[in-house]
N, C-alpha and C positions, 0 to 999 in steps of 0.2 A: 417248382425249381426249373431252372434253365437246363435243358438236356445237354447243352454244350459245356456246362461247368463240370470239371472233373471232381470226383470225390477224393478227399485226402485221407489216406490211411494213417494209422498210428505209426509215427516215426518215418513216414515217407514224404515225398514231395508230390505236388499235383502234376498231372500230365500237362503237356504243352497244349494250350488252347488251339483250336482249329483242327486238331486231329483227334477224333473220337476213338477211344480204345474199344476193341471188340468185346462184346459181352459173352462171357464163357457160359456154357451150359451149367445147369444147376448141379449136376453130378460132378462137374470138374472144378467148381469154384473153390472147393475146400482142399483141392490137391496142392502138391508142392511145385507143380510145373509153373515156370514164369510165363507171363503172356508175351507174345511177340513184341518187338520194338515198335514204338508208335509210327516211325517212318516206314516200317516194313509191313505193318499190319493193314489188312484191307479196311478202309474207312469210308464212311459215307461222305459224299461230296459236301464240304462246308459252303456256307454262303459266300465267304471271301477267303482267298489264298494269299500268302505273302508274295510280294513282288519277286523276291529271291526264293526259288523253290527250296523247300526243306530238305529235299534229297540232295541238293547241292551244298547248302550250309544249314545245319540244324538250328532250331530256335534258340537254344542257350548261347550258341556261338554268335548268332545275329544280335542278341541282346548284349553280349559282351562287347562286340565291336561298336555298337551304338553308345554304350556307356564309356568305352575307351575314347571315342571321338569327343564326347561331352567333357570328359576329364581333361583331354588335351586342350580343348577350347578354354576351359577354366584356367589352366596353367598359362596359356598364351595371354589370357585376359590379365592375370596378375603380373605377368612380365611387362605388358604395356603400362599397367598401373605404376609399377616401380620406376619405369623409364619416365613416365609423366611426372612423378613426384620429384625425381632427381633433376629432370631437365627443366621443368617450368616452376620450380620453387613451390610446388603444391598449390598453384593457382587454378588447376583444372584444365581440361582439354575438351572442347566441343567436338573436335574431329574424332577423337577416340570414342566419345559417347555415341556419335552417329555410326561409327564403324561397328561397334559391338551390338548396337541395337539392330542393325541390318543383319549381322551374322546370326544373332539369336532368332530373328524372324525367319531366316532361311532354314536354320536347323530345326526349330521347334515345329514349324508348319510343314516341313518336309517329312518329319519323322512319322506321323500317322499315315502318310501316303505309302510308306514301305510295308505297312500292315504286319509288322513284326509282332508275334504273339506276346501278350502282356504289355505291349507298348502301343496298343491301338487306343490312343487317347481321344476323348470327345472334343468337339470344337470349343465348348465353354471352358473345358479344362486347359486346353492349349492356350486359349486367350488369357486365362488367369495366370498361367505360368509365365507367359510372355510379358504380361504386365508386371509381375514380380521381378523379372529379369531387367525390365526397363528401370524400375526403382533401384535395383542393385547396381546397374551400370551408372545411373545418375549419382548415387552416393560414392561410387568408386572413382569415376573419371572426373568428377568435380571436387573430389577430396572433401566430401562432407564429413565433419568430425563425428565419429561414433565411438562408443567405449571399446569396441573390439579392434579398432584400427591399429593401435600400437602393437598388440601382440600378433595381429595378423601380418603386419609389416615385419615384425621380428621373425616369424616363421618363414616368410618369403625370403628374408635375408639369409636365413640358415639354409634353405633349399637352394637359393640361387644367390651366392655371395661373390659375384664377379662384376668387375668394372673395367672400362677401357683404360689401358695404360698408354704411356707415351709411344710405345712401339706399335699402337693401333691394333692390338689384339686384347681379348678379355683375359684378365688375370684374377685370381682369387684373392680378395683383399685380406682375409684372415691369415692366409699363408705368408703375407708380407708383414702384417702388423704383429702377428703372434708367432714370430720365428723363434722356435725353441733353441735353435743353434746359437743364438746370441748370448744366452746365459746357460752355462753347462757346469755340472759337477756339484757335489755336496760333501760336506765333512760331518760325520756323525761321531759324537763323543759320548761314550757310556761310562758312568761312574758306578763302580760296584757298590751295591746297597748294603746297609747295616740294619739288622732287625730292631723293631721298636713296637710298643703297644701304647695306645692312647684311648682313654675313656671319655666319651662325650666331648670331642674337641670343639664342637660348634656351640657348646654351652646351652643346649636346649633346656627349657624348664620342664619338670615333671611333677605330677601330683597324683595322689591317690584319694579315692572317695568320689562322691557325686556320680556314681555309676562307673568309675574307673578303678578296677581292683588290681591291675598290673601295669607297671611302667616298663617299657622296653627301651633300654638305654644302649646306644650304639657303642661297641668296643672295636676299635680299628687295630689291625695288625699289619706291619710292614716288613716284608722279607723274612718272615719267620712263621713256624708252625708250632703253637704252644702245646704242651702236654699237661700243664698245670697252671691254673689261674685262680688267684685269691683276691677277694675284695675286702676292704675294711669298712665296716658300717659303724657310724657314731649315732647313738640314740639322741634325738633332738631334745628330749625332756631331761635325761639323766646324764648325757655325755658318755654313756656306757659304750665300750668298744666291743664289736662283734665281728668275727672273721666269717666271711661268706665265701665258700669254696664252690667253684663250678663243678657240677657232677660230670661223670664219665660220658653220659649221654650228650651233655652240652659240649664237652671236649671233642667228641666225635663229630658233632655238627660243625664245629670250627674247622676240623680237619677236612670235612667235605667242602667247605667254602674255599679252603686253600687249594684243594685239588682242582676245583673249577677254575681257579685263578691260574694254576699251572698249565691247564689245557690251552689257555689263550696266549701263553708266552711265559717269560721269566716271572718268578714269583714277585708280585708287587704288593700293593695295599689292598686289603679286603676287609669286610665289615661283618660283625656278628652282633645281633641284638640280645642283650642280657635281660632276662625277665626279673624285675625286682618287685617284691610284694609288700615291703615294709617301708614306712617313711624313715628317713635318716639322711646323713651325709656320707656318701660313698667315695672311696678312693681305691686305686689299684695298690694292693699290698705286695703281691709277688706274681711274676710271670716267668715260667721256665720253658725253654724251647726243647726240642727233641734231644739236645745234647746236655740237658739238665743245667743249662747255663741261664742265668737271669737275663731277661730281655729288658732293654732300656724302657722305662715307663715314665712318662711326663704327663701329668694331668693335675688340674685343680679339682677340688672336691665337687662332686655332682650331688645336688640336693634334690631329694625326693620327699616332698612335704605333703601334708594333707591339703586337699583342694580347698580353695577359699569358698565360702558360702555366706549368704546374707538372708536374714529373715526380718519380717516386720512384726514388731511387738504391738499387738492389737490395742487400739485406743479404747478409752472407757466408753465413748459414745460416738456413733456415726453422724449424729445430728449436731450441726454447728450453726451459730448465728454470725451474721456479717460483722467482721472485725475481730472474731474470736481467733485464738491461736490454735494451730493444728495440734501441737502438744502430743507427739507420739515419738517412738524410738525405733531405730534400725539396729539390729544386732549383727555385727560383721565378724566372721571367724576366718582366721588364716594367719599367714606369716606377715607381720607388719614390716614396713608401712603398707597399708592397704589402700585400695582405691575402689570406690563404689559409684556406679552410674545408675541414676534412677530418673524416672520421667514423671512429670506432673501434668495431668490432663485436666483442663478446666473447660467444661461444656464442649468436649470433643476436640479442643485445641491442645495439641501436645507440645510440651516444653521439656527439654532434656537438661539435666543438671548432674554434677558429679562432685564428690568429695575425694580428695586425695591426701596422701601422707597421714592416714589414720593409724594411730599407734597409741598404746597405753602411756600413761604418764611415767616419766623416768625411763622410757625405753631407749636403748642404744643398740645400734647395729653397725657392723663394719661396712655394710653396703651404703651407709649414709655418708661416709667420708668421701674425700676427693679421690681415693684409690680403692680398688677392690682388695679383698684380703690376699695376703701373699700366698703363693703356690706352695711354699715349703714351710711347714710349721713343725717346731721341735716336738718330738714325742712327749706325751703327757701334758702338753700345754694347749691341746685343742679344747675349744669351748664353742659348742654349737647351740647353746641354749637360746640364742637370739633367733634361731630359725624355727623354733617350735611354734605351733599354731596358737594364737591367742584371740580373745574376744574383745572387740572394741564396740562401745556403745555410742551411737550417733543419734543425737536428738534433733528432730525437725520441729521447730517451734516458730513458724512464720505466720504472719497475719493473713487471714483469709478475707481479702477485700473484694471478692467477686462472688455474686450470687449464682448458685447452680450446683452442678455435680462435679466434685473434685475427686481425683483418684491419684494416689501415689503408688508407683509400681517399681520394683527393682528390675533393672535391665542387665547389668553386668557387675561382676566383682573381680578385682585383680589383686594379686599378692605381689610382694616385692620381687619375686623371680620372674614375673611375667605370665604366670598361670592365669588364665581367663575362664570364668564360668559365665555362660550366657543364659539368661532366662527369657526366651522369646515371648513376645506378646501374642494375644489371641488373634490379631489381624494378620500375622505372618502365616505363610503357607504351611499347611499340614502340621499345625501345632495345636496343642490343647490350651485352654484358658489357664492363666496363672492361678496357683493355689492361693488360699486366703493368707498364708504366711508370707507371700511375696507381694502382696498389694494391700492397700488400705484405701477405703472409699469414705467420703464425707458428703453430706447433703447440706450445703450452706444456704441459709434462708435470710431474707432481709429482716431488719429490726423495724417494728412499728413505731409510729410517732403519734403523739397525742397533744392537742392544744384546745383551748377554749375559744369559741368564736362568738363575738357579740356581747361579751361580758367580761368585766374586770372590776377591781375595786372602785374605779372612778365612774364606771357605767354599770351599776348593779342591776340585777334582775329584781323586778317588783311584781308581786303576785298578791292577790287577795288572801286574807287570812283564812286558813283552812283549805286552801286550794294548792294543788301541786303543779309543777312545771318541769320541763326537761332541762337537765344540765347540758349545756351546749358543747358537748365533747365532739371533736372532729378527729377521727382515727384514719390513718393511711400509711402507705409505704412509699418510699421514693420510687418514682417511675411507674408505679402501678397502684391500683385501688381494688383489691379483691372484694368481691361481693359477699361471699358466704364463708368468711373466716372468723372464728371466734376470737375475741380479744378480752382481756381482763384488765379493768381499770381500778386503781386503788386511789382514794383521796382521804384527806384529813378534813374534819368538820369541827368547828367551834361555834356554839350558840351565840346569838347576837349580843346577849348580855354578859358574855365572858371575854369579849374581845378587849384588847389593850387600848390605851388611848391613841396609839398610833395605828390602830386598825388591824393589828396582827393577831395571830392565834394566842389565846390566853392559856390559863392552866388547864382548862377542860378541852381536851382534844379527843374526838372520836374518829375511828378509822372505818371508812366505808369502802365497799367494793361492788363491782358490777361486771358481769360477763356478758358482753355484747355478742349476739349471734351473727351480726354483720356490721359493716362500717356505718350504716345509717341508724343503728340501734343506740339509744341514749338512755341513761338512768333518769328516773323521776325523783325529784327532791321536793320537800314540803317545808321543813323546819327552816326558819330564818337564821342566817349566820354566814360564816365564811367557809367556802369550800375551796380546797387547794389540791390539785392533782399531784400525786407523788410518783406513780409508776404506771406503766402500761406494758403488757406482755402478750405474746402470741406464739403458740407452739413452743413454749419454754424459752422463747427469746425475749429478753428484757429490752424494752424500747426506750425512746427518749421523750422527755416532756419539754415541749416548746412553750415559750411565752406567747400570750398570757396564760398562766396556769392557775390563777385564783379568781374566784367569782363570789360576789356578795349577794345574798338573797335577803330581801326586805319584805315585811308585811306592813304597808302603810296604814294609817288610821282611816276609818270610814269618813266620808265627807259629811259636813254639816252646813246648814244654811240658816242664817238669821236675817230677818227682814225688818226694816224700819222705814216708815213712810210719812210724808207731810204733804199738805195741799199746796198747790201752786196758785196763789191768788192773782186776780187781775189787778194790775197796779192802778188802773183808772176807776173801774167799777167796783172792785172789791169782791167779785164773784170768783169761785174756784174754776180754774180752767184745766186742771189736771192734778196728777200726783207725781211727787219726786220720791223714788224708792231707792234705798240704800241696801245693797246685798253684801253681807259679810259671810265669807266662805272659809271652811276648813277642809283640807284634803290635798289631793295631788292635782295641780293644774295640768291642762286646761279644764274648765268646768262648762257644763251645758245645763241651763235651767229652762225647764218647759212649764208654760202656764196657759190657762184658758181665759179668753176674754168674752164676757156676756153682757149684752145691753138690751134695752127695750126696743130699739129700732133696728138692730142688726142681728145677724146670725152669730152663733157662737163660733169663734175662730181660735186656732192654736197659734201661739207665738213661742219663740225660742230666743234665748239670750246666750251668746258666747262670751265667757269670762276668761281672760288670759291669766289674771292674777287672783288674789284672794279677796279683792274688794271691787265693787262695780256700782255705779249710780246710773239709774235709768229714769227717764221722764215719760210718764204715760199721759199724752196730750191728745184726746179725741178731737176730731174736727167738728162733729155734730154735737148738739146739746142732748142731755139725757142722763140716765143712771147707768153706770158701768160697774161690773163685778169681775174681780181677778182671782182665780184659783190656781196656786202653784202646785203642779202635779208630780214632777220628777226632777231628781238631781243626779248628774253624771259627772265623774271626774276621769282621770286617765286609768284608774284601776277599777272603781266600783260603778255600779249602775243601780241606784236605790230609789224606790218610790217615796214620795213625801206623804206623811199622814194627813188625813182630812181633819185639820185642826184650824182654829181661828188664827193661829200665828202665821199660817200660810194662806190667809184669805184677806183680800182688800176690796173696798167698794168706794164709789164717789159719785156725786151729782155734779154734772159739768154743764156750764153755760159758757161756751167759748166766745171770745170777742169777735168783732167784725173782721172779715178777711176777704181776700180776692185772689183769684188764680186764673190762668189761661185755660180755656176749654179744650183746645186741641192738644194740650200736653206741652211737654218741653222739648219736642223734637226740633231739630235744626230746620229752618225755613230757607229755601233758595229763592233768590230774587234777582231780577235783571238790573243792570246799571241804569241809573236815572229813573227808577220805577219805585213807587211807594208801596208799602206793605200794610195790610189791614188785618187786625187781630181782634178776637172776641175774648173779653174778660168776664168771669163769673164773680158776682159779689154776694157775700153772706153777711147777715146782720139786719139791723133795723134802720131802714132808710129814713131820709135821704142820705146819700153817701158823697163823700169828697175823696177822689182818687188821684194820687200822684204817681207818676212814672218818669223814667228817664231813658234816654238812648245814648249808649256808650260806644265810641268808635275811636280806636287808636289813642286811648287815654283822654279823649275829650268827652264831656258829659253835656247832655242837653235835656233839661228837666221840663216837664209839662204837667198841667193840673186841670182836672175837670171837677166841677161842683154841682150840687143839686141833682145828683143822679138818683132817680126814684125807682128805676127798674133793677132787676137782679142781674142784668148783663149790660155791658158797655163795649162799644166798638172803638178801638184805638187805631188810627191811621197815621202812618209816619209821613214825613215830607219825602220827596223824591231822593233816593239814595244815589248821590252823584259820584261817590268814591267806592271803589271795590274793596273787598275785604270782609272781615267778620264784625257784625254789629251785635250788641247785647241790649235787648229791651227788657228792663227790670221794673217791677212794681215796687215803689218805694214805701208807700203808706196808704192807709184807708181810715176814714173817720165816718162814724154813723151818727145817729141823732143824739147819742149819749155825749158826744163831743170828745170821746177818747180817740186819740190818734194812735193807730196801731202800725208798728213797723212790719213790712212784708219782705219775704225772701224769694218770692216768685220771680223768675226771669226766663227768657227764651233767646236762643241764638238765631241770628239772621245772616246767612252767607250770601254776599253780593258778589257777582262776577266782577272781576277786575277788567275784563275786556268784553267788547261786543262780539257776537259771532261774525266771522269774516269768511269771504269767499274769493278765490283766485284760481287762475289756470296754472297747472303745473308745467314742468319741462319734459320734453321728449328729446333725448340725445342732446341735453344741455342747451336746448333752444325752445322757445315758445312758438313752435310751428312744426309741421310735418309735411312731407312730400310722399305721395303714394301714387300707385298706378290708377288709371282711369276707373271710375265707378267702385273703387275699393273703400271700405268703411274704416274710420279712424276712431279710436277711443281716446278722446281728449281728456287728460288727467285733471281732476279737480283737487284743490287744496283747501279744506274746510276746517275751521276751528269753532269750537262750541260743543254743545251736547246734541248729538243726533237723535232722530233723523233730521235732515235738512231739506228744505224746498228751495231749489235753485232755479231762477228764471233766466233764460238766455235767448239769443237770436243770432241769425246769420245776416250780417250787414250787406253782403254782396248778393243775397238772394233777391229775386224780383219781388216776391211777397215776403217782406221781412217781418214775419210774425213772431211774437214772443212765445217760447215753449217752456215747460216746467219739467224739471227732473227731481225726483225724490231720491236723495242720496242716503244710503244707510251707513256709510263709513266716511271717515274724514279724508280718504284718498280714493274717492269714487271717480267715475268718469262719465263723459257725455259722448254718445255715439254720433259721429258726423259722416254722412255719405255724399255730401256735395262739397266742392271746393269753395273757399271764401274765408272771410274773417268772422270768427265766432266771438260774441261779446256776452259777458255776464251782466244781467240787468239788476237782479235783486236776490237776496238770500235771507232765510229765516230758519233757526234751529227749532228744537222741540218746545222752546219757551219764549225766546227773545228774538226780535228782529235784528238783523245784522247789517254789516257794511260790505261793500265790494272794493277791493284794492284797485285804484284807478290805473296803476302801472302794470298790473297783471290780470286785467279783465278781458283781454283779447287773445285769440289763438288763430294763426293762419294755417289753412289747409290747402296744399298745392298738389298738382299732378306731375308725374315724371314725363319727359318727352320720349317719343318713340326712337328706337335705335336707327343709326345711319352708318353706311360703309363707303369709304373712298380710299384711293391709293396715295401713298406717301410720295411726294415728288422726288425724282432722282434723275441723274444724267443718263442712266441706262434706259429710261422710259421715254417713249415718244408717243404723243397724242395723234391719232389718225381718225378720220371719219368724225363721228359725233363726239359728244362730251364724255361718254363712258366707254370708249374703245381705245386701247393702248397697244404699242408694240415694244417688246423687250429686246435688248441687244443680244446678238447671236452668242452661243456658248458651245463648248466642246462636250462630247458625250462623256458622262460620268462626272463632270464638274459639279461642284456644289454651287448652286445659284438659287436665288429667291427674291422676293420683294416683300414690302411691308404694306399693310392696310391700316387705315385709321378707322377706329370704331367709336361711335358716339352713342351713349346710352348708359345703361346700368350693367356693369360686368357681373358675372361672366357672360360672354357672347357665344352664340352658336351660329356658325356660318356653314352653308352648304353651297358647293359649286361643282361644275362639270368640267372634266379634262378630256379633250378630243385630240388624238394623235394621228397625224397623216404622214406615214413614212414615204420614202421615195418610191419604194416598190411594195406592193401588198395593199391590204384593205385598211380602212380607217377603224380605229378602236376608240371607244368612248367609256370613260370611267367616272363614277359619281363619288365625290369625297366630301367630307365634312370635318370640322375641327371646332374646338372650344377655346376661347381666349379669356384670360382673367384680367387683362389690362386693356387700355384704350388703343394700344398698338400691338399688332400681331405680325410675326414673320411667317410667310408661307413658302415652303421649299418648292422649287420647280423640278419637274420630272425630267431628268437628263439621262436616264438609263439607256434609251435608244435614240438613234438619230432620226430626225424628221421635224415636221412642223407641229407645235403644240398650241392649242387654243383653250384658254381658261375662261369659263363663264360663271359668274356669281349670281345666283338666282334667289336665294332665301337667306334671311337674317333674323335672328331672335336674340334677346338678351335675358337677363335675370328677371325682368319685369314683364316683358311682352313675349309671348311664345306663339304668336299667330303666324310668324315667318312671312310677313308681308314686305315686299321690296318693290318699289315702283319701277325703277329703270335698271335692268341687269347690267353688270360691269363685265367687259370683255378684255382679255389680255392674250397676245400672240407672241410666240418665240420660236426661232429656228435653232436646232441642235445638230452640230456637225459630228461625224464619226471620229473615234479615237484612232491614232496610229498604233501599229503593233510591230513587235520584233521577236524573232524566235531563232533557236539554233537549228542548223540543218541536220545535225546529228546529236540530238539531246541524249544525255547519259553517257557519252563516250568519255574515256579517260585518256588524257594526253600525258605521256611521260616526257619529262624534261630533266636535264642535268643542270647543275649550277653554273658550269663553265661552257656548255655547248648550246648557245642560243640560236646560232645561224642555221642549224639543221633541224630546228623544231617545226612542228606543224602549226599552221594558222587555224584559228577557229572560225568556220564559215557561219554567217547569219543571214536571215532574210527579213526585209523590212517592208511594211505596207503603210501607205499614207501619201502625203504630199511632200516631196523632197524640197529643200535639204532637211536632213534629220540630225538631231542631237541625241547621243546615246550615253547612258551611264551603266557601267558594269560593276557588280559587287564581287569581290574576291574574299572568301571566308576561309581562313586557316583553322584547322581543327583545334589548335592550341590557344587561339586568341579569342577574346570575348567580343571584340569589335572588328567588323570587316574593313577591308581597304576598298576605296571607290576609285575606279579608273574611268575618266570622262573622254568621250570621242566627239568633237564638234564637227559640223559641216560635212555630213555624209551625203554625197550627191546622187547616189544610186540606191536601188532597192536591194542589191546584193553586195555583201561586204565581208571581208576576212579580217578578224581581230588578231593583232599581235601585241600581247601584253608585255610591257617593259619589265625587266628583271627586278627593279626595286619594289614592285607590287607583289612579288611572290616570296614565299617563305619555304624553308625546307620542310618536306613532308607533303601530306595530302591537303589540298585545298579545293574548295568548290567555287565555281564561277557561274554566276547567273546574271541575266539581264535585269537591271533594277528599274531603269526609266528610259523612255523614248519619247521624243517630242518632234512634231513635224512643223511645216512652214506656217500653218494656221495658228500655231500656239497651243494646239491640243497635245496633251501628253498622256502617256500610260505608265503608271507605276505598278510594277509587278511585285506582289507581296512574296514573302519567303514561302517556299514549298513549291514554286513553279519549276519548269524544266531547267536543267542545269547541266554543265559538263564538269569533269574533274581533271585537275592538273596535279600530277605527282612529281614534285621536284626532289631530286635525289642528290645526296652528297656522298662522297666515297665513304665506305664503311670504316669503322675504327675499332680498336681493341684496347681494353684497359685492364691491368691486373687488379685482382681483388685485394691483394696485399702488396705493400711496397717493399717488402724484404726481398733480398736477392738469393739467400741461402735457404735450401730446403733439404729435408732428409728423405731417405727412402721410406716409402709407405705413406708420405703426406700427399695431399691433393693440391695440385696447382690449378687455380681457377682464374678465369678472365670473364669480363663483361664485354659483349659484342654490341656495337651500335650499327644499326642498319636494318635491312629487311631479310629475315630468314628465308631459306637456309643459307648458311655461310660456308665458305671454303677457307680453311686456315692452313697456311704453308709454314713449316717450321723445320729446323735442323736439330738432330739429336744424335750424338755419338758419331758425327761425320756423315750422317745420312740425311738427305732431304726427303721430307715426308709431307703428305697432304691429308687433312682430316675435314670432315663435314660436320656441321652442327645445325640441327633443326630448330634450335631456340637461340635466345640471346645470351646463353651461358656456354662457355667452353671450359671443360674440366677434365683433367687426366690425372691418374694416380702415378706417382713416381715408383717404378718397379726396380730400377737399377740406377747407380750413380752416373753422373755425366753432366754436360752442359746442354741446356734446353733453350733454343733461341727461336722465336717466332719472327719470320721474315716478311710475310705479307698476308692480306686478308681481302676477300671479295664476298659480295652477297648477290642474291638473285635479282633484286629489284634494280640495282644501279648498274650492273655489269662493269663497275669500276674496281680496279684492284689497287689497294693502298699498301704501300711499303712501310715496314716498321722493323724495329730491332729491339726486341724485348728478350733479355737473356736471364735465365735462372740457373743457379748451380745446385746440383743435387749431390748431397754428401752421403756416404755409406753409414749404416748404423753401427755404433760401437758394440763390442762384445767382450765378455769376461768368462774365465774358466777358473774353477776351484779344483785343486788336486788333479790337474791335467784333464779336467773335464769328466772325471770319473766320480762314482759314489764310493767313498772309503769310510770304513768303520774303525774306531780306535777305542779300546777299553783301558781306562786309567783309574788309578785310585785317587781318592779325594786329596787335593793339594798338588797333583801333577799337572803338567802343561803340555799342549800340543801346538805345533806350528802349522798354520794354514797358509797355503800359497795361492795368491790371486794373480792371474795373468790377464792383460788387457790388450785389445786391438782397437785402433782408432787414432784420433788426434789428441795428444795430451794437452792439458792436464785432464785426469779422470776423476770423477766423483762417483762413488758407489755406495750403495746401502745394502747391508746384509742383516739377516735376522738369525736369532737363536730360538729354535722351536723345540717343543717337547718331543721326545722320542716315542715312536709308535711301538708299543709292546705287543699288542694283540691285533688280530685281523678285525677290521672295521673301526678301530679306534681312530679318532680324529686328532691331528696334531694342532697344538695351540702355540701361538707366538709368545715367547717369554721375554724376548729382548730384541730391540731394533737399534742398530748402530749405523752411523754415517762416517765415511772416511774419504780422504783425498790422496791421490797418487800422481806424482809428476812423471813417473816412469811407467813402463809397460808391465811391471811386475811389482808385487809387494807381499811381505810376509807379516801375518798377524798371529800372536800367541793367544791361546784360549785354555782355560782350566775348568770351565763350567760344563756340565752335561747338557747335551742338546744336539740338534741338527742345525748346522751352519750352512746357509745358502744365500746367494746374492739375489736380491729382488729388484734392484734398479741400478742402471749404469748410465753415465753421462760423460761425453767428451766435450770438446770446445764447440761442437756444432749440434750434435744430436743427443737424444736420450731415449732409453728404453726401460720399461718397468713391467714386471709380471704382477704387480700388486693390483692394477686395474683389471687384469684378466681374471685373477682369482676372485676379485669382488664381483665381477660379472657372473662368474660361475656360481658363487654363493647366492646371488640374487635368483 
C-alpha cells in the first residue's frame, strides 16, 4: 500500500493527499481526542507541494476554485454556442472551435502544474481528457446533430433567455412574449349540486365462475351520504326478485369514502365497490340520505352472469386418414349469443378461427335488436330469462386434407355482455399446457394406393401348369414410399372356366387377401383365372385402387412337335441331295427346336431352328456326299422347356450324293481393286470332271458372261478384264456342268470394290498461297494434299538446287508435309498409296520457298531536315525549350522493329551528357520525339536495328541527326500572393501589379483572371512589352465583384518561344468590393411587440448598421450576414445606412418598420371573482379591451377545481368579436371562464401555446 494514501474511516472523508496525518501512539488511538488539523499537524516533507501553499488556501478550497473556473468556462462555451446558432443559422464556426480548443489546452495542461491535491492528473489522462474536449468542441461549434442537442438548447434557453433588442441592450424574451398582464381576470361560476346515486354507469360486464367468486360493481354517489342502500336482484333462471340490502359495515365504508372526499373540498362524486356473489340482474331499489330522503337513482340493470366457458367433446379416435372429416364437437356455455375463438395447428403452423353469434334455436334477446333494452321497465314485467347461461353445441366437421399432426385448441370464449375467458397456450409465458378438455389432437396419415403393373386382361400372365408367380401389385403413398409399412390387399378371384363370355367374373368368386410386410412384398398366385384388386388398407386407412386393377393368369398347353420329311431328288441324276422337313408345332410361340447332326465324314454337331409360328419347313442339304443322321433332342416355347423322347418319330437319316458345285476359295469378303486393274480369283470345283463353268461380271446393271470348258482339275483361276470404271462389281458363278451332263445353277458370288479415282498428290496452301517466305536458314513444312489410302510414297525435288536430286517422303496422313530448309521451287514428281499408283496435279505440283530481306532504316524527307556532310548526317530546324518536336523514320523489314540510338546533349555551359535510348515500332513508319527539355545542342546517332525476323542488330552505316534548342522565356510577379483591394468606382487610385520578364524582347503576355463564382476564367492579353520590367493595370471589364485570382498564363518572346504556366503557379489576388446592402427578410411593414425583425446583409462582415428608433439615432454591429433584433416596445424603426469592414463604403438606405403594441383584455376588472348560482340562473361577464378595434377574442369554460392537486379540464371553447373596447356576455353554466386569446387589427396574443408548452 502507498504510505501516502489516507485510510478512510467509516462515515468519514479521506485526508487531503500531500499532508500525512501524524500516527498517534497505540494507547491514544482509541481515545476520544481528535487529531490536530492536517495543515497544523507536523508532517513529513512530501515529494511535491502545491504551488499555492495549503496554509494560504486549503486543498478543498483550491479544488472548489478550480471546478468553479471549469464550470464558468463551460457556461461561456454554451453562450458562444447559442450565439453561433442564432448568428450563423447553425452552419458552424471554425473560429469558435479554434478558440475553445486553445482555451481547453491552456486550462487542462496548466491544471496539473498547480499540483492541487486530488487534481494531480497524469499526462496520458490529461491528453485523453483534452482529446474528448476536442471532440466535444467539434460537435458543438460545427453544430453536429446529436440526440441531446434539442433539450440541451432548451436548457440553455431557460438559463439564458436574452436577446438584443432595438435599444441595443439584452432583454428577456419570455418576459415579452409571455406577458401575463395582457390577459387578466377570471370568472368562476359554481352551481349548487343535487345528490344522486348511479350503479355501474360505465356498463362494465361482470361474471362469476372460472376462478372468479365475487364481482365488485362500482356504485357512485354525488353530493350525498347514504344511510341505507337497497339493490333489487332478478334471478336469471326464474325471474324471482330478491332485495339485497347493504350491511351496516358497508354503509360505514361508504361514509368513510365520503369523509375523504370532504377533506379535499366540497362533497362531490365518490365511488364504492359493491361485492356481489350471485348471478342475476341488479338495479338500485332505494337510496336514502342522512335526512331519510330518497336520493335520485338512474341506472340500467347491471348483469352479473356465469362466466362463459368452452370444452372439447373428445373424438372417438385420434387417428385419421387423409380426406376424413374431423367430426368432433365444442360445448360452449354462457349467455348467448356467444363467440368462441379456437386455433387449428397443422404440423406446427397455427391458424386462428372463430365462431360468433352462437345461440340455441329459437333464442331471442333484447340485445340483438337495434336498441338496447329500455332503462325503465314497469314492475312485474321484467323478464331476464334471456340472460341465463345456456349450452350451445358447435360441430367441427372439416375435411383433413393435409398429412401430419393436427391440433384444435380453444383460445377464447366471449358472451353477449363482453365477458372474455382466455385459455392461454403452452407456448405463452408462465402458463401450463392446456387440459385435454380444451384441445383435441389428430394424427392424419396418407391413404395407400394399389395398382397392377405389367398385367391386365389384354396382357395376361402366363405360367407353366403347377407353377406359381407373383401378382404384380404396386403399393405406395403420394409423395413418399415407406419401406417397412404393412399393407393389406384384398382381391376377387374367379377360376378360368367360370368366367363369362365377356371375360368378367362369373358366378364363382373367391375372396383373397394378403398382408405385405413392405411395399416390395407381393402375393403368390397359382390357380389360373381372373384376379381383381378390390381394396388396400394401411394402419386402418382404406386406400384407392388405380387402374389396371384386373389380371388374368393362364396355364398354356405344353408344346408338341410333329415331324414329316421327304427326300429332295436331283432333277438331273435322280439321286437324293437332301431332306425337306416339315415341323408342325403346338404351344406358345416362339419355338426353339434343337437337333444333332451325325455323318461318316464329319463330327457330330448341334443345330438349332428358331420358329416364330406354328409351322416351319427346313431343307437339310449337306455339301459333301455320305450318310447323315438327325436326332431331335429338345423343344422350347415361351413357357415350357421339355426334352423330346428318344423315339423314331424324332429321328431322320439319309444317304446324300450332292450334284456338282463350285465356290470361291477365299470366301465372300469384299475385294478392293485399283482403277484399270484386273482381278484374279480362285474357284473350287466339286463333282466328276471334266467341268464346264459359267460366270458373269455385273456392274451398274450391265452383265458380262464368260464360260470355261474342259476343266479337269478341282480348281480354276478366273481373271477379269481391266476394271476401267470405279464402283462396285459383282462376280457371280452362274452354273457348273460335270461329266453327267447336268447343268447345276450356282448361287456363289463375290463383291469387288474398285476405286473411282486414282491416288492424287499436290501441294497445299500456306496463308492462301502456294509459297512461303521465311528468314534465312529457317525450315518450312510444305503442306501436302493426298487422296487415296495411306501410307503414301511421295517423290519430290528442288528445281533451283544445284544438284536437283529426287527425294522420297513417306506420308502417314493425307495432310502430311515436306520439310524444306533451302529456298527454291519444290516439285512433286510421283506418288503411290498403299496399293495403287497415283497421279500428280500439274497445277499444284510446285511450291516456292523465299527468304525475307534484312531490315533498313532511313529518315522521312521534310522541310525541317537539311542534309549535311555524308549521306547519313542531317540537321533539324531550331526549336524552343519544351516545344514538342520530332521526326519520322522509315523502317523496311518485318515489323515490329527494335531501334537503338544515342542522344548527346551539349549545353551552352556545363558538361556533355549522353543517354542511350531504344524503342519498338509496329509499322513501317515511326515518329521519334526530340528531347527539348533543356536548351543546347542535341546529337542523335542510330546504331542498331532489328525486326521481328532478324535480331542480330546489324546496321552498316549509322544515321546522325543534330538540333539546337533555345531556352524558354519566363514571367513572374514581383510580389506573389499579395492581395490588391479595389473598389468598383475607384480605379485611378488602385495599385498596379509589377512583374518581371526574362528572354528576348519584345514580349507577349497573357494574364488569367479567375473569379471564385465563375467556372471559366477571363483572359487579358498584353502585346509588345519592350522591357523586362512591367506593371499591369487590368481594365475594369475583366474584373467581377468579390475575390478573384490573377495569374500569368502565357509569355512569348521574340524567338517565338513561349511558356504556358499551368494552374497552381504563383498568383496575386484582387478583391473587388461593392458598397454593402441590406434586405429585409419579410416584406411586411407592420410588426408587433415581441416579434423579431430580421435583415440579410450583403458584404464582408463585420457590419455597422445605423438606424433611428423612437427619435434616437443608434448604431449596431453584426459579425455575420444576419441582423436581427427583437421589438421590445412600440414605435417606428428605420435603418438609415450600412457599412462593412472590407469595402469601407457606407451605403444609405431607408427601411422603415412600424412596431405596434400587443392587445390586452380583462375580465371582471382583472380580478378573479366567484359566483354561486342555482341551476337556471345567469351571470353577466364583462370583457374590457385595449388596442386597435375590432377585437377578436377566444375564451374557455373549464371545470372548477374542487380539491388541491386536481387538474382543470376545458369543457367549452367559444370565439367572439367586439367592435368596441368593452363587451358583456351572459353565462348560466358552471365553470371557470377566462380569455385564452386576443387579437386586434394588427397583433394577437394567446396563452394556449404557453400552456401547451408547459404540458409538454
